[in-house]
C-alpha positions as a Markdown table, in Angstrom:
| # | Residue | x | y | z |
|---|---|---|---|---|
| 1 | Met | 22.2 | -4.2 | -7.1 |
| 2 | Thr | 21.9 | -3.3 | -3.5 |
| 3 | Thr | 21.1 | -6.3 | -1.3 |
| 4 | Asp | 20.5 | -6.8 | 2.4 |
| 5 | Lys | 21.8 | -9.3 | 5.0 |
| 6 | Leu | 19.4 | -11.9 | 3.7 |
| 7 | Gly | 20.4 | -11.4 | 0.0 |
| 8 | Arg | 17.1 | -9.5 | -0.8 |
| 9 | Pro | 17.6 | -6.9 | -3.5 |
| 10 | Phe | 16.2 | -3.4 | -3.3 |
| 11 | Arg | 13.7 | -3.0 | -6.1 |
| 12 | Asp | 10.5 | -1.3 | -4.9 |
| 13 | Leu | 10.1 | 2.2 | -3.3 |
| 14 | Arg | 6.9 | 3.1 | -1.6 |
| 15 | Ile | 6.5 | 6.9 | -1.0 |
| 16 | Ser | 3.9 | 8.0 | 1.5 |
| 17 | Ile | 3.4 | 11.7 | 0.6 |
| 18 | Thr | 1.0 | 12.6 | 3.5 |
| 19 | Asp | -0.1 | 11.3 | 6.8 |
| 20 | Arg | -3.6 | 12.7 | 6.3 |
| 21 | Cys | -6.6 | 10.8 | 5.1 |
| 22 | Asn | -10.3 | 11.6 | 4.5 |
| 23 | Phe | -11.3 | 8.1 | 5.8 |
| 24 | Arg | -11.0 | 6.8 | 9.4 |
| 25 | Cys | -10.7 | 3.0 | 8.8 |
| 26 | Pro | -10.6 | 1.3 | 12.2 |
| 27 | Tyr | -7.8 | -1.0 | 11.1 |
| 28 | Cys | -5.6 | 2.0 | 10.1 |
| 29 | Met | -6.7 | 5.3 | 11.6 |
| 30 | Pro | -9.4 | 4.7 | 14.2 |
| 31 | Glu | -11.6 | 7.8 | 14.7 |
| 32 | Glu | -11.4 | 7.7 | 18.5 |
| 33 | Ile | -7.6 | 8.4 | 18.2 |
| 34 | Tyr | -7.4 | 10.4 | 14.9 |
| 35 | Gly | -10.3 | 12.7 | 15.6 |
| 36 | Asp | -10.6 | 16.4 | 14.8 |
| 37 | Arg | -8.1 | 17.4 | 17.4 |
| 38 | Tyr | -5.3 | 15.1 | 16.2 |
| 39 | Gln | -2.2 | 16.9 | 15.2 |
| 40 | Phe | -0.9 | 15.7 | 11.9 |
| 41 | Leu | 2.5 | 16.8 | 10.4 |
| 42 | Pro | 2.7 | 20.5 | 9.8 |
| 43 | Lys | 3.4 | 21.5 | 6.1 |
| 44 | Ala | 7.0 | 22.5 | 6.9 |
| 45 | Asp | 7.8 | 18.9 | 8.0 |
| 46 | Leu | 6.5 | 17.3 | 4.8 |
| 47 | Leu | 9.0 | 16.6 | 2.1 |
| 48 | Thr | 8.4 | 18.9 | -0.9 |
| 49 | Phe | 7.7 | 17.5 | -4.3 |
| 50 | Glu | 11.2 | 18.5 | -5.3 |
| 51 | Glu | 12.7 | 16.7 | -2.3 |
| 52 | Ile | 10.7 | 13.6 | -3.0 |
| 53 | Thr | 11.8 | 13.5 | -6.6 |
| 54 | Arg | 15.4 | 14.0 | -5.7 |
| 55 | Leu | 15.2 | 11.1 | -3.2 |
| 56 | Ala | 13.4 | 8.9 | -5.7 |
| 57 | Gly | 16.2 | 9.5 | -8.2 |
| 58 | Ile | 18.8 | 8.5 | -5.6 |
| 59 | Met | 16.8 | 5.3 | -4.8 |
| 60 | Ala | 16.6 | 4.5 | -8.5 |
| 61 | Gly | 20.4 | 4.7 | -8.6 |
| 62 | Leu | 20.4 | 2.0 | -5.8 |
| 63 | Gly | 18.2 | -0.3 | -7.7 |
| 64 | Ala | 14.6 | 0.8 | -7.4 |
| 65 | Val | 12.7 | 0.2 | -10.6 |
| 66 | Lys | 9.1 | 0.5 | -9.2 |
| 67 | Val | 7.6 | 3.4 | -7.3 |
| 68 | Arg | 4.2 | 3.4 | -5.6 |
| 69 | Val | 2.8 | 6.7 | -4.2 |
| 70 | Thr | 0.7 | 6.1 | -1.1 |
| 71 | Gly | -0.4 | 7.9 | 2.1 |
| 72 | Gly | -2.4 | 8.4 | 4.2 |
| 73 | Glu | -4.5 | 9.2 | 1.2 |
| 74 | Pro | -2.3 | 10.6 | -1.6 |
| 75 | Leu | -5.1 | 12.4 | -3.3 |
| 76 | Val | -5.6 | 14.8 | -0.4 |
| 77 | Arg | -2.2 | 16.3 | -1.1 |
| 78 | Asn | -2.7 | 19.4 | -3.1 |
| 79 | Gln | -1.7 | 19.2 | -6.8 |
| 80 | Val | -0.5 | 15.6 | -6.5 |
| 81 | Glu | -0.4 | 15.3 | -10.3 |
| 82 | Arg | 2.6 | 17.7 | -10.2 |
| 83 | Leu | 4.5 | 15.1 | -8.2 |
| 84 | Ile | 3.4 | 12.3 | -10.5 |
| 85 | Arg | 4.8 | 14.2 | -13.5 |
| 86 | Arg | 8.1 | 14.7 | -11.8 |
| 87 | Leu | 8.4 | 11.0 | -10.7 |
| 88 | Ala | 7.4 | 9.9 | -14.2 |
| 89 | Gly | 10.6 | 11.6 | -15.5 |
| 90 | Val | 13.0 | 9.9 | -13.0 |
| 91 | Gln | 15.5 | 7.9 | -15.0 |
| 92 | Gly | 15.5 | 4.2 | -14.1 |
| 93 | Ile | 11.9 | 4.1 | -12.8 |
| 94 | Arg | 10.0 | 1.7 | -15.1 |
| 95 | Asp | 6.7 | 1.4 | -13.2 |
| 96 | Leu | 4.9 | 4.3 | -11.4 |
| 97 | Ala | 1.7 | 3.4 | -9.5 |
| 98 | Met | -0.6 | 4.8 | -6.8 |
| 99 | Thr | -2.7 | 3.3 | -4.0 |
| 100 | Thr | -5.8 | 5.4 | -3.1 |
| 101 | Asn | -9.1 | 5.0 | -1.4 |
| 102 | Gly | -10.7 | 6.4 | -4.6 |
| 103 | Tyr | -13.0 | 8.9 | -2.9 |
| 104 | Leu | -11.4 | 11.8 | -4.8 |
| 105 | Leu | -10.4 | 9.8 | -7.9 |
| 106 | Ala | -13.1 | 10.8 | -10.3 |
| 107 | Gln | -11.9 | 14.4 | -10.5 |
| 108 | Lys | -8.2 | 13.5 | -10.5 |
| 109 | Ala | -8.1 | 10.5 | -12.9 |
| 110 | Gln | -7.5 | 12.4 | -16.1 |
| 111 | Ala | -4.8 | 14.6 | -14.5 |
| 112 | Leu | -3.0 | 11.6 | -13.1 |
| 113 | Lys | -3.1 | 9.8 | -16.4 |
| 114 | Asp | -1.8 | 12.8 | -18.3 |
| 115 | Ala | 1.0 | 13.3 | -15.7 |
| 116 | Gly | 2.3 | 9.8 | -16.3 |
| 117 | Leu | 0.8 | 7.5 | -13.7 |
| 118 | Arg | 0.8 | 3.9 | -15.1 |
| 119 | Arg | -1.1 | 1.8 | -12.6 |
| 120 | Leu | -3.7 | 2.3 | -9.9 |
| 121 | Thr | -4.8 | 0.3 | -6.9 |
| 122 | Val | -8.0 | 1.3 | -5.2 |
| 123 | Ser | -8.9 | 0.3 | -1.6 |
| 124 | Leu | -12.5 | -0.9 | -1.3 |
| 125 | Asp | -13.3 | -3.3 | 1.5 |
| 126 | Ser | -17.0 | -4.0 | 0.7 |
| 127 | Leu | -19.8 | -3.0 | -1.7 |
| 128 | Asp | -22.3 | -3.3 | 1.1 |
| 129 | Glu | -23.4 | 0.2 | 2.0 |
| 130 | Glu | -23.6 | -0.4 | 5.8 |
| 131 | Val | -20.4 | -2.5 | 6.0 |
| 132 | Phe | -18.4 | 0.0 | 3.9 |
| 133 | Ala | -19.7 | 2.9 | 5.9 |
| 134 | Arg | -18.6 | 1.3 | 9.1 |
| 135 | Met | -15.2 | 0.3 | 7.7 |
| 136 | Asn | -14.3 | 3.7 | 6.4 |
| 137 | Gly | -15.2 | 5.3 | 9.7 |
| 138 | Arg | -16.9 | 8.3 | 8.0 |
| 139 | Gly | -20.3 | 6.8 | 7.0 |
| 140 | Phe | -19.5 | 7.0 | 3.3 |
| 141 | Gly | -21.1 | 4.7 | 0.9 |
| 142 | Pro | -19.2 | 3.0 | -2.0 |
| 143 | Arg | -20.8 | 5.0 | -4.8 |
| 144 | Arg | -18.1 | 7.7 | -5.1 |
| 145 | Val | -15.3 | 5.1 | -5.0 |
| 146 | Leu | -17.0 | 3.1 | -7.8 |
| 147 | Glu | -17.4 | 6.4 | -9.8 |
| 148 | Gly | -13.7 | 7.0 | -9.3 |
| 149 | Ile | -12.8 | 3.5 | -10.6 |
| 150 | Glu | -15.0 | 4.0 | -13.6 |
| 151 | Ala | -13.4 | 7.4 | -14.4 |
| 152 | Ala | -9.9 | 5.9 | -14.1 |
| 153 | Glu | -10.8 | 3.1 | -16.4 |
| 154 | Lys | -12.2 | 5.6 | -19.0 |
| 155 | Val | -9.0 | 7.5 | -19.1 |
| 156 | Gly | -6.9 | 4.4 | -19.6 |
| 157 | Leu | -5.6 | 3.6 | -16.1 |
| 158 | Asp | -6.5 | 0.0 | -16.6 |
| 159 | Pro | -6.4 | -2.7 | -15.4 |
| 160 | Ile | -7.2 | -1.5 | -12.0 |
| 161 | Lys | -6.5 | -3.5 | -8.9 |
| 162 | Ile | -8.9 | -3.4 | -5.9 |
| 163 | Asn | -7.5 | -4.0 | -2.4 |
| 164 | Ala | -9.9 | -5.3 | 0.3 |
| 165 | Val | -8.8 | -5.8 | 3.9 |
| 166 | Val | -10.9 | -8.7 | 5.4 |
| 167 | Gln | -11.9 | -8.8 | 9.0 |
| 168 | Arg | -13.8 | -11.7 | 10.6 |
| 169 | Gly | -17.3 | -10.8 | 11.6 |
| 170 | Val | -17.0 | -7.4 | 9.8 |
| 171 | Asn | -16.9 | -7.8 | 6.0 |
| 172 | Asp | -16.0 | -11.5 | 5.4 |
| 173 | His | -19.5 | -12.2 | 4.4 |
| 174 | Thr | -19.3 | -9.8 | 1.5 |
| 175 | Ile | -16.1 | -10.9 | -0.2 |
| 176 | Val | -17.8 | -13.2 | -2.7 |
| 177 | Ser | -20.1 | -10.4 | -4.0 |
| 178 | Leu | -17.0 | -8.1 | -4.2 |
| 179 | Ala | -15.2 | -10.7 | -6.3 |
| 180 | Arg | -18.1 | -11.3 | -8.5 |
| 181 | Tyr | -18.7 | -7.6 | -9.2 |
| 182 | Phe | -15.2 | -6.9 | -10.3 |
| 183 | Lys | -14.9 | -10.3 | -12.2 |
| 184 | Glu | -17.7 | -9.0 | -14.4 |
| 185 | Arg | -15.8 | -5.7 | -14.9 |
| 186 | Gly | -12.4 | -7.1 | -15.6 |
| 187 | His | -10.5 | -5.8 | -12.5 |
| 188 | Val | -8.4 | -7.9 | -10.1 |
| 189 | Val | -9.4 | -7.9 | -6.4 |
| 190 | Arg | -6.7 | -8.6 | -3.9 |
| 191 | Phe | -8.1 | -9.8 | -0.5 |
| 192 | Ile | -5.7 | -8.9 | 2.4 |
| 193 | Glu | -5.5 | -10.6 | 5.7 |
| 194 | Tyr | -6.1 | -8.2 | 8.5 |
| 195 | Met | -2.6 | -7.3 | 9.8 |
| 196 | Asp | -1.1 | -6.1 | 13.0 |
| 197 | Val | 0.4 | -3.0 | 11.5 |
| 198 | Gly | 1.1 | -0.3 | 14.1 |
| 199 | Thr | -0.2 | -0.6 | 17.6 |
| 200 | Leu | -3.5 | 1.3 | 17.7 |
| 201 | Asn | -5.9 | -0.8 | 15.6 |
| 202 | Gly | -6.9 | -3.4 | 18.2 |
| 203 | Trp | -5.6 | -6.3 | 16.1 |
| 204 | Arg | -6.3 | -9.8 | 17.3 |
| 205 | Leu | -5.4 | -13.1 | 15.6 |
| 206 | Asp | -9.0 | -14.3 | 15.9 |
| 207 | His | -10.1 | -11.3 | 13.8 |
| 208 | Val | -8.0 | -12.7 | 10.9 |
| 209 | Val | -9.7 | -14.5 | 8.0 |
| 210 | Ser | -7.0 | -16.6 | 6.4 |
| 211 | Ala | -6.1 | -16.5 | 2.8 |
| 212 | Asp | -7.1 | -20.2 | 2.4 |
| 213 | Glu | -10.5 | -19.5 | 3.9 |
| 214 | Met | -11.1 | -16.6 | 1.5 |
| 215 | Val | -10.1 | -18.7 | -1.5 |
| 216 | Ser | -12.4 | -21.5 | -0.4 |
| 217 | Met | -15.3 | -19.1 | 0.0 |
| 218 | Ile | -14.9 | -17.7 | -3.5 |
| 219 | Asp | -14.0 | -21.1 | -5.1 |
| 220 | Ala | -17.2 | -22.6 | -3.8 |
| 221 | Glu | -19.2 | -20.2 | -6.0 |
| 222 | Met | -16.7 | -19.3 | -8.8 |
| 223 | Pro | -14.1 | -22.1 | -9.2 |
| 224 | Leu | -10.5 | -21.0 | -9.0 |
| 225 | Glu | -7.1 | -22.5 | -9.8 |
| 226 | Pro | -3.7 | -21.2 | -8.6 |
| 227 | Val | -1.4 | -19.2 | -10.9 |
| 228 | Glu | 2.4 | -18.8 | -10.6 |
| 229 | Ser | 3.8 | -15.6 | -9.4 |
| 230 | Ser | 4.7 | -13.0 | -12.1 |
| 231 | Tyr | 8.0 | -11.9 | -10.5 |
| 232 | Arg | 10.1 | -12.4 | -7.4 |
| 233 | Gly | 8.7 | -10.4 | -4.4 |
| 234 | Glu | 5.1 | -10.4 | -5.6 |
| 235 | Val | 3.1 | -10.1 | -2.4 |
| 236 | Ala | -0.2 | -11.7 | -3.7 |
| 237 | Glu | -0.8 | -15.3 | -4.3 |
| 238 | Arg | -2.7 | -15.4 | -7.6 |
| 239 | Tyr | -5.7 | -17.5 | -8.6 |
| 240 | Arg | -7.6 | -17.4 | -11.8 |
| 241 | Tyr | -11.2 | -18.3 | -12.5 |
| 242 | Arg | -11.5 | -21.7 | -14.1 |
| 243 | Asp | -13.9 | -20.2 | -16.7 |
| 244 | Gly | -11.0 | -18.1 | -17.9 |
| 245 | Asp | -12.6 | -14.8 | -17.0 |
| 246 | Gly | -10.2 | -13.0 | -14.7 |
| 247 | Glu | -8.4 | -13.6 | -11.5 |
| 248 | Ile | -8.0 | -12.7 | -7.8 |
| 249 | Gly | -5.1 | -12.3 | -5.4 |
| 250 | Val | -4.8 | -13.0 | -1.7 |
| 251 | Ile | -2.2 | -11.3 | 0.5 |
| 252 | Ala | -1.4 | -13.6 | 3.4 |
| 253 | Ser | 1.1 | -11.7 | 5.6 |
| 254 | Val | -0.2 | -13.4 | 8.7 |
| 255 | Thr | -0.7 | -17.0 | 7.8 |
| 256 | Lys | 1.9 | -17.3 | 5.0 |
| 257 | Pro | 4.6 | -14.6 | 5.5 |
| 258 | Phe | 6.6 | -13.6 | 2.4 |
| 259 | Cys | 9.4 | -11.7 | 4.1 |
| 260 | Gly | 12.0 | -13.9 | 2.3 |
| 261 | Asp | 11.2 | -12.1 | -1.0 |
| 262 | Cys | 10.5 | -8.6 | 0.3 |
| 263 | Thr | 12.2 | -6.0 | -1.9 |
| 264 | Arg | 10.4 | -2.9 | -0.5 |
| 265 | Leu | 11.7 | 0.3 | 1.1 |
| 266 | Arg | 9.3 | 2.9 | 2.4 |
| 267 | Leu | 9.8 | 6.7 | 2.5 |
| 268 | Ser | 7.6 | 8.5 | 5.0 |
| 269 | Pro | 6.0 | 12.0 | 4.5 |
| 270 | Asp | 8.6 | 13.6 | 6.7 |
| 271 | Gly | 11.6 | 12.0 | 5.0 |
| 272 | Ser | 12.5 | 8.9 | 6.9 |
| 273 | Ile | 13.1 | 5.5 | 5.3 |
| 274 | Tyr | 11.8 | 2.3 | 6.7 |
| 275 | Thr | 12.9 | -1.2 | 5.7 |
| 276 | Cys | 9.8 | -3.0 | 6.9 |
| 277 | Leu | 6.1 | -2.3 | 7.1 |
| 278 | Phe | 6.3 | -3.4 | 10.8 |
| 279 | Ala | 9.4 | -1.4 | 11.6 |
| 280 | Ser | 9.8 | 0.6 | 14.8 |
| 281 | Leu | 12.3 | 3.2 | 13.7 |
| 282 | Gly | 13.3 | 4.8 | 10.4 |
| 283 | Met | 16.4 | 6.6 | 9.2 |
| 284 | Asp | 16.0 | 10.3 | 8.8 |
| 285 | Leu | 17.0 | 11.6 | 5.3 |
| 286 | Arg | 15.2 | 14.9 | 5.4 |
| 287 | Gly | 17.6 | 16.4 | 8.0 |
| 288 | Pro | 20.8 | 15.6 | 6.0 |
| 289 | Leu | 19.1 | 16.6 | 2.7 |
| 290 | Arg | 18.0 | 20.0 | 4.0 |
| 291 | Ala | 21.4 | 20.5 | 5.7 |
| 292 | Gly | 23.1 | 20.2 | 2.3 |
| 293 | Ala | 24.1 | 16.5 | 1.9 |
| 294 | Ser | 25.0 | 15.5 | -1.6 |
| 295 | Asp | 23.3 | 12.8 | -3.6 |
| 296 | Ala | 26.3 | 10.6 | -3.0 |
| 297 | Glu | 26.1 | 11.1 | 0.7 |
| 298 | Leu | 22.3 | 10.4 | 0.8 |
| 299 | Ala | 22.8 | 7.3 | -1.4 |
| 300 | Asp | 25.5 | 6.0 | 0.9 |
| 301 | Met | 23.2 | 6.4 | 4.0 |
| 302 | Ala | 20.3 | 4.6 | 2.3 |
| 303 | Ser | 22.6 | 1.9 | 0.9 |
| 304 | Arg | 24.1 | 1.2 | 4.3 |
| 305 | Arg | 20.6 | 1.1 | 5.8 |
| 306 | Trp | 19.4 | -1.5 | 3.3 |
| 307 | Gly | 22.7 | -3.4 | 3.5 |
| 308 | Ser | 22.2 | -3.9 | 7.3 |
| 309 | Arg | 18.6 | -4.9 | 6.9 |
| 310 | Lys | 17.5 | -8.3 | 8.3 |
| 311 | Asp | 13.8 | -7.5 | 9.0 |
| 312 | Arg | 11.4 | -10.4 | 8.8 |
| 313 | Tyr | 8.7 | -9.6 | 11.3 |
| 314 | Ser | 5.9 | -11.5 | 9.7 |
| 315 | Glu | 8.0 | -14.7 | 9.8 |
| 316 | Glu | 9.0 | -14.1 | 13.4 |
| 317 | Arg | 5.5 | -13.1 | 14.6 |
| 318 | Ala | 4.3 | -16.7 | 15.3 |
| 319 | Ser | 7.2 | -17.6 | 17.6 |
| 320 | Met | 7.1 | -14.4 | 19.6 |
| 321 | Thr | 6.6 | -14.9 | 23.3 |
| 322 | Glu | 7.0 | -11.2 | 24.3 |
| 323 | Pro | 4.3 | -8.5 | 23.6 |
| 324 | Pro | 4.8 | -6.9 | 20.2 |
| 325 | Arg | 7.2 | -4.0 | 20.1 |
| 326 | Glu | 6.1 | -0.5 | 19.2 |
| 327 | Lys | 5.6 | -0.2 | 15.5 |
| 328 | Val | 5.2 | 2.7 | 13.1 |
| 329 | Glu | 1.6 | 3.2 | 12.1 |
| 330 | Met | 0.5 | 2.2 | 8.6 |
| 331 | Tyr | -0.9 | 5.6 | 7.6 |
| 332 | His | 2.5 | 7.0 | 8.0 |
| 333 | Ile | 4.4 | 4.7 | 5.7 |
| 334 | Gly | 1.7 | 3.3 | 3.4 |
| 335 | Gly | 0.5 | -0.2 | 3.1 |
């Protein structure tokens, strides 16, 4: 088992396979910055599916048992199901999941299931047409996302988790209706505190709705009770409905940091590894890989990087007196 300076084991690998997305959510890729003229990574800079699979195998040898494919939006990457099939065959990986905005999911669900995808998380911040249109930055309504969720359920990618980022004054008034909708359909919604990921989303603390507030809002209409974590490093605090019909989760990175149990390493589309969602710099593996480094050499680089890790930004945030340092943007390394 590979552990870091704080004794945290490496267990989870998040692979961002593209920096592109068909949404322009203001908290991740604001349209005024990532407009039509923005230059995303050229194809030659992206890791190929073969390179991603090779690195995933190396990471599995270091302890990774869970892989989550993210983006950007992973479904905009051409023939993503080919990558899923490759990753599903990596020895040592016991859980293969994906996070998507769901807009292209209806036409991809069967192919993903057939390729070996086991679990799916869909980002959906509100069911309200106007609110969702504003939050995705493209004016899209939620219909196509809901159709994608339905298609995924039909092919057996179930249960499906729904992620909702909550911002005060933006969509906080719609979280109860979102919880109720998916309670009735048997899917778990995870409400996420608005985080200061990257440096371009205009984050302010007074825009954060705390996890406790969210739980209180839902509990007032659909009573809840806490549930113990399923495993070490689980990011969501779990609550079940007292009527026994489902549960929700809340991810409280701002008000209740969980750095002490973080077991996640992130691989960027251009082949750098990051040991924290709020990291400034990564370690390049693509260069050595393409220069002919062996699996053992790449494993040694990654192991040393994890072994020197002492990141705990969320825990340190509250006591910071200096302005936040430059941080990698979320769309580049996944949420």
